[in-house]
Backbone as CSV, one residue per row, in Angstrom:
resi,resn,N_x,N_y,N_z,CA_x,CA_y,CA_z,C_x,C_y,C_z
1,UNK,101.328,119.726,113.464,102.607,119.415,112.724,103.230,120.913,112.107
2,UNK,104.602,120.690,112.231,105.090,121.955,111.435,104.897,122.010,109.952
3,UNK,105.079,123.124,109.509,104.923,123.440,108.071,105.892,122.630,107.294
4,UNK,107.118,122.413,107.636,108.096,121.635,106.980,107.642,120.199,106.875
5,UNK,107.052,119.686,107.985,106.626,118.270,108.059,105.460,117.998,107.026
6,UNK,104.557,118.794,107.183,103.378,118.910,106.300,103.777,118.931,104.576
7,UNK,104.682,119.861,104.555,105.211,119.981,102.892,105.850,118.552,102.675
8,UNK,106.826,118.031,103.536,107.364,116.859,103.187,106.466,115.718,103.073
9,UNK,105.463,115.675,103.844,104.231,114.602,103.855,103.586,114.739,102.482
10,UNK,103.227,116.042,102.172,102.515,116.244,100.770,103.480,115.730,99.742
11,UNK,104.626,116.070,99.586,105.526,115.613,98.473,105.641,114.013,98.313
12,UNK,105.652,113.418,99.537,105.641,112.014,99.577,104.377,111.422,99.240
13,UNK,103.428,111.866,99.454,101.976,111.536,99.100,101.794,111.804,97.664
14,UNK,102.110,112.974,97.020,102.005,113.173,95.638,102.891,112.128,94.897
15,UNK,104.093,111.876,95.262,104.911,110.800,94.444,104.322,109.497,94.609
16,UNK,103.748,108.921,95.712,103.211,107.541,95.728,101.954,107.660,94.845
17,UNK,101.238,108.685,94.953,99.905,108.729,94.090,100.350,108.657,92.766
18,UNK,101.173,109.503,92.266,101.620,109.448,90.900,102.122,107.952,90.419
19,UNK,102.922,107.370,91.292,103.399,106.080,91.012,102.159,105.150,90.896
20,UNK,101.260,105.187,91.779,100.019,104.115,91.558,99.324,104.496,90.398
21,UNK,99.023,105.761,90.074,98.354,106.138,88.919,98.967,105.832,87.641
22,UNK,100.204,105.824,87.516,100.992,105.468,86.454,100.823,103.964,86.301
23,UNK,100.808,103.206,87.323,100.721,101.720,87.326,99.367,101.361,86.858
24,UNK,98.424,102.129,87.406,97.122,101.767,86.923,96.748,101.996,85.501
25,UNK,97.355,103.152,84.911,97.145,103.473,83.446,97.791,102.359,82.597
26,UNK,99.041,101.796,83.129,99.846,100.852,82.292,99.160,99.347,82.355
27,UNK,98.888,99.097,83.660,98.713,97.525,83.886,97.285,97.346,84.785
28,UNK,96.926,98.335,85.375,95.740,98.080,86.163,96.229,97.875,87.551
29,UNK,95.337,98.187,88.484,95.858,97.829,89.904,94.616,97.205,90.626
30,UNK,94.848,96.376,91.608,94.117,95.536,92.254,93.091,96.271,92.979
31,UNK,91.993,95.698,93.622,90.879,96.600,94.528,91.740,97.061,95.678
32,UNK,92.562,96.520,96.320,93.100,96.795,97.426,94.170,97.967,97.185
33,UNK,94.843,97.871,96.120,95.611,99.104,95.689,94.771,100.353,95.633
34,UNK,93.654,100.057,94.714,92.804,101.209,94.428,92.287,101.866,95.828
35,UNK,91.978,100.805,96.804,91.434,101.591,98.156,92.734,102.329,98.931
36,UNK,93.945,101.813,98.688,95.040,102.416,99.242,95.125,103.787,98.497
37,UNK,94.857,103.919,97.261,95.132,105.058,96.469,94.188,105.948,96.792
38,UNK,92.899,105.753,97.091,91.817,106.647,97.365,92.090,107.233,98.841
39,UNK,92.820,106.473,99.952,93.166,106.842,101.011,94.190,107.776,101.076
40,UNK,95.223,107.507,100.176,96.418,108.536,100.140,95.845,109.904,99.515
41,UNK,94.898,109.838,98.646,94.178,110.972,97.892,93.529,111.777,99.279
42,UNK,92.912,111.171,100.108,92.057,111.716,101.269,93.239,112.396,102.142
43,UNK,94.346,111.673,102.468,95.254,111.919,103.214,96.017,113.377,102.714
44,UNK,96.128,113.475,101.285,96.747,114.529,100.552,96.036,115.695,100.702
45,UNK,94.729,115.469,100.642,93.536,116.566,100.705,93.653,117.289,102.146
46,UNK,93.709,116.327,103.009,93.800,116.756,104.500,95.117,117.577,104.738
47,UNK,96.346,116.961,104.278,97.524,117.614,104.501,97.394,118.930,103.846
48,UNK,96.818,119.043,102.761,96.833,120.414,101.903,95.869,121.444,102.795
49,UNK,94.846,120.850,103.248,94.238,121.799,104.079,94.913,122.287,105.301
50,UNK,95.581,121.301,106.030,96.330,121.644,107.155,97.512,122.739,106.867
51,UNK,98.089,122.692,105.744,99.075,123.496,105.142,98.542,124.954,104.817
52,UNK,97.376,125.083,104.306,96.740,126.170,104.034,96.244,126.854,105.324
53,UNK,95.973,126.294,106.226,95.529,126.682,107.577,96.736,127.194,108.346
54,UNK,97.756,126.799,108.134,99.002,127.136,108.980,99.770,128.291,108.251
55,UNK,99.346,128.696,107.089,100.010,129.773,106.346,99.419,131.078,106.858
């Protein structure tokens, strides 16, 4: 993937993770949402790794 695509994907993942964390802190989240959050964190880590490798 190009660097621009990876950067955009990273931004989107960060935004979604932030929204879920805020929701979790305020009201709690379901088990399914927690699993989704963990998956997004893994994807963000992978995307960051790919970004650092392409620089």
